[in-house]
C-alpha positions as CSV (number, residue, x, y, z in Angstrom):
1,M,141.6,112.5,177.6
2,C,144.2,113.0,174.6
3,E,145.5,116.2,173.6
4,L,145.5,117.8,169.9
5,L,148.3,120.1,168.5
6,G,148.1,121.6,165.1
7,M,149.5,124.5,162.8
8,S,149.0,126.0,160.0
9,A,151.4,128.6,158.5
10,K,151.8,131.2,155.7
11,L,155.6,130.4,155.3
12,P,157.6,126.9,155.9
13,T,157.7,126.9,159.7
14,D,158.9,124.8,162.3
15,I,156.5,123.6,165.7
16,C,159.6,122.8,167.9
17,F,158.2,125.6,170.4
18,S,154.6,124.5,170.8
19,F,155.6,120.7,170.5
20,S,158.0,121.1,173.6
21,G,155.0,122.1,175.5
22,L,152.8,119.5,174.4
23,I,155.2,116.5,174.6
24,S,155.9,117.5,178.2
25,R,152.5,116.8,179.0
26,S,152.9,113.3,177.7
27,G,154.3,111.6,180.8
28,Q,156.1,114.6,182.7
29,T,153.3,117.5,183.6
30,G,150.2,115.4,182.1
31,P,148.8,111.8,182.0
32,H,149.1,111.4,178.3
33,R,151.5,108.6,178.3
34,D,149.9,106.1,176.0
35,G,152.0,107.3,172.7
36,W,152.5,110.3,170.7
37,G,152.7,111.1,167.1
38,I,153.2,113.9,164.4
39,T,152.7,114.7,160.8
40,F,154.7,117.4,158.9
41,Y,153.5,118.1,155.3
42,D,156.1,118.6,152.8
43,G,154.1,119.3,149.0
44,K,151.7,116.2,148.8
45,G,154.3,114.2,150.9
46,C,154.7,114.1,154.8
47,R,156.8,113.0,157.5
48,I,155.3,110.9,160.0
49,F,156.7,110.1,163.6
50,K,154.7,107.7,166.0
51,D,155.7,106.0,169.1
52,S,153.6,104.2,171.8
53,S,155.7,104.8,174.4
54,P,155.4,108.3,176.7
55,G,156.4,111.3,174.4
56,Y,158.8,112.6,177.2
57,E,160.9,109.9,177.7
58,S,161.0,109.0,173.8
59,V,164.0,110.1,171.9
60,V,162.5,110.4,168.7
61,A,160.4,113.0,170.1
62,G,163.6,114.8,171.4
63,L,164.9,114.6,168.1
64,V,161.5,116.5,166.9
65,K,161.8,119.0,169.6
66,T,165.1,120.4,168.4
67,Y,165.5,119.1,164.9
68,S,163.4,122.5,162.9
69,I,161.3,120.6,160.2
70,K,159.6,123.3,158.4
71,S,156.1,122.9,157.1
72,H,152.9,124.7,156.3
73,V,150.6,122.2,158.0
74,V,151.3,120.1,160.9
75,I,149.2,117.7,163.3
76,S,149.9,116.1,166.5
77,H,148.5,114.3,169.1
78,I,149.3,112.8,172.5
79,R,147.4,109.8,173.8
80,R,145.7,108.6,176.9
81,A,144.2,105.4,176.3
82,N,140.6,104.8,176.9
83,R,139.4,103.1,173.8
84,G,141.9,100.3,172.4
85,K,145.3,98.9,173.9
86,V,148.3,100.7,173.8
87,C,150.1,100.1,170.8
88,L,151.5,101.7,167.5
89,E,148.7,101.0,165.4
90,N,146.2,102.8,168.0
91,T,148.8,105.8,168.2
92,H,147.5,109.1,166.4
93,P,147.7,110.8,164.1
94,F,146.0,108.4,161.3
95,I,146.9,108.9,157.9
96,R,145.2,107.5,154.8
97,E,145.4,108.4,150.8
98,L,142.0,110.0,148.9
99,W,142.0,111.3,145.8
100,G,145.9,111.4,145.3
101,R,146.5,113.3,148.7
102,Y,147.3,112.0,151.9
103,W,144.8,113.0,154.7
104,T,145.7,113.2,158.5
105,F,143.3,113.1,161.3
106,A,143.7,113.0,164.9
107,H,140.7,112.8,167.6
108,N,140.4,113.8,171.2
109,G,137.2,111.9,172.9
110,Q,135.1,109.0,172.7
111,L,132.2,107.8,170.3
112,K,129.6,105.4,170.9
113,G,128.4,103.4,168.1
114,I,131.0,104.4,165.2
115,K,132.4,100.9,164.7
116,K,128.6,99.5,164.1
117,D,128.2,102.6,161.5
118,L,131.4,101.7,159.7
119,K,130.7,97.9,159.7
120,K,127.2,98.9,158.0
121,W,128.8,100.8,155.4
122,K,131.3,97.8,154.6
123,E,128.0,95.6,154.4
124,S,126.0,98.1,152.3
125,F,129.0,99.0,149.6
126,G,131.5,96.3,150.2
127,F,134.6,98.7,150.0
128,G,136.3,101.7,151.5
129,H,138.9,102.3,153.8
130,Q,139.2,100.1,157.1
131,P,140.6,100.2,160.4
132,V,144.2,98.8,161.2
133,G,143.9,99.3,165.1
134,T,141.1,99.2,167.5
135,T,140.3,102.9,168.4
136,D,137.0,104.3,167.6
137,S,138.8,107.3,166.4
138,E,140.5,105.4,163.6
139,A,137.3,104.0,162.6
140,A,135.4,107.8,162.5
141,F,138.2,108.7,160.4
142,C,137.8,106.1,157.9
143,Y,134.1,106.2,157.9
144,L,134.3,110.0,157.0
145,L,136.8,109.3,153.9
146,N,134.3,106.5,153.0
147,R,131.6,109.1,152.9
148,L,133.2,111.9,151.3
149,N,134.5,109.2,148.4
150,K,130.9,108.3,148.0
151,E,129.6,111.9,148.0
152,F,132.1,113.5,145.6
153,G,133.5,110.3,143.7
154,K,136.6,112.9,143.0
155,E,138.1,115.6,144.8
156,P,135.4,118.8,144.1
157,R,136.6,121.8,142.7
158,N,134.2,123.9,144.9
159,K,136.3,123.5,148.3
160,N,134.0,125.0,150.2
161,K,131.2,122.3,149.6
162,L,133.7,119.6,150.6
163,W,134.6,121.2,154.1
164,E,131.1,122.0,154.5
165,Y,130.2,118.4,154.3
166,V,132.8,117.6,156.7
167,A,131.8,120.1,159.0
168,N,128.3,118.7,158.8
169,F,129.5,115.3,159.5
170,C,131.4,116.2,162.2
171,H,128.2,117.6,163.9
172,D,126.4,114.6,163.6
173,L,129.4,112.6,165.1
174,S,129.6,115.0,167.8
175,K,126.4,113.5,168.9
176,K,127.8,110.3,169.6
177,G,129.9,111.5,172.1
178,V,132.9,114.1,172.5
179,F,134.6,114.9,168.9
180,N,137.4,117.4,169.3
181,I,139.5,116.6,166.0
182,L,142.4,118.3,163.6
183,L,142.0,116.9,159.7
184,S,144.3,118.0,156.8
185,N,144.7,116.7,153.2
186,G,148.2,118.8,153.3
187,V,146.6,122.3,151.9
188,H,143.7,122.9,154.6
189,L,143.6,122.4,158.3
190,F,140.5,121.8,159.4
191,S,139.6,121.8,163.4
192,Y,136.4,120.7,165.0
193,C,135.3,121.7,168.8
194,S,132.7,119.3,170.7
195,K,134.1,120.6,173.8
196,N,137.5,122.1,174.2
197,L,139.9,123.4,171.7
198,Y,141.9,126.5,171.4
199,W,144.0,128.4,168.9
200,I,146.1,131.6,168.4
201,T,147.4,133.5,165.6
202,R,150.7,135.1,165.4
203,K,151.8,137.5,163.0
204,A,153.6,140.8,162.9
205,P,154.6,142.6,165.1
206,F,155.8,139.6,166.7
207,G,156.0,139.2,170.4
208,S,157.4,136.6,172.9
209,A,156.1,133.6,174.8
210,T,156.7,131.2,177.6
211,L,155.4,127.7,178.0
212,K,153.5,126.6,180.7
213,D,155.1,123.0,180.7
214,A,158.6,123.6,180.4
215,D,161.1,126.4,181.1
216,I,161.4,127.4,177.3
217,S,160.8,131.2,176.3
218,I,161.2,132.4,172.9
219,D,161.1,135.8,171.1
220,F,159.2,135.5,167.8
221,A,160.6,138.7,166.4
222,E,164.1,136.8,166.1
223,K,162.6,133.7,164.3
224,T,159.9,135.3,161.8
225,V,159.7,138.0,159.2
226,A,157.1,140.0,158.6
227,E,155.2,138.2,156.2
228,D,154.8,135.4,158.7
229,V,151.3,134.3,159.8
230,V,151.3,131.2,162.0
231,T,148.0,129.6,163.9
232,V,148.5,127.0,166.4
233,I,145.7,124.9,167.9
234,A,145.6,122.8,171.0
235,S,143.6,121.1,173.4
236,N,144.9,123.6,176.0
237,P,146.8,126.9,175.9
238,L,150.3,126.1,175.9
239,T,151.7,129.2,176.7
240,T,151.2,131.5,180.1
241,D,151.6,135.3,178.4
242,E,149.3,134.9,175.3
243,K,145.6,135.3,174.6
244,W,144.4,132.1,173.2
245,D,140.9,131.9,171.6
246,K,138.5,129.2,172.4
247,L,136.3,127.6,169.7
248,Q,132.7,127.4,170.3
249,P,131.3,124.0,170.9
250,N,129.8,122.2,167.8
251,T,131.9,124.9,165.5
252,G,134.4,124.0,162.9
253,I,137.0,126.3,161.5
254,L,138.9,126.0,158.3
255,F,142.4,127.5,158.0
256,H,145.0,127.9,155.1
257,H,148.3,129.4,155.4
258,G,147.6,130.5,158.7
259,D,144.5,132.5,158.3
260,I,140.9,131.5,158.8
261,I,139.3,130.6,155.6
262,N,135.3,129.7,156.9
263,R,133.6,129.1,160.1
264,Y,131.3,126.2,160.4
265,E,128.6,126.6,162.7
266,S,126.4,123.6,164.0
267,R,123.6,122.9,161.7
268,E,120.4,120.4,161.8
269,R,121.3,118.7,158.3
270,S,122.2,114.8,158.9
271,V,125.1,113.3,156.7
272,A,126.3,110.6,158.6
273,S,123.1,108.3,158.8
């Protein structure tokens, strides 16, 4: 399946080290040769790099590995296609506007019946976000945003209600298959695990780390300041000498500036019907 990478940081931080490990799995140490992408948030704007070719061979990915683009929130994805052909429009992350913000979404897994759900939505309401490509992932993203817009109408002041709704929606969709995701509106980073997802938070005192998939080590103490807090989320741990925490199945975690804001356990409340 595909692999995910996300970052939430207190201070603007680059993701060159972690991205170097991930992109090696896109054609060198792993089979994820069917495209890659990454979104860096910068205020309400964002920078997006995507390519449907193997990331390990991509000149653009090479630039991202070495060019220090600093951000509070980053979402990245490497693809091993199982739904939809290999092409740019099927390459994650996907991005849409909602309530005056860019939302970014990346998915690992497969979902049965999500395209039918989205079709029913369009037949019932006649409006909303529609996929450009043919993946079940993009259909799920569009369906989620449509449900959010119908539920709230405008961005709710109570952010916990918003993300609780997202978490319950994810729990419902996980019943249709594997639904590991990263989702952000540029402020928060939400992760949902139905099978495999790991995270690590780095803060003072900072140590060193070595990548599993590339001959690269780093001493974070030389690259950070005392107030830095950086959380990295990945489908599989990226380093050999650090302890990564595994998200429990059917659990969502909301991050802001590197810290955990809330956890959302699975519930039997349906919002995606």
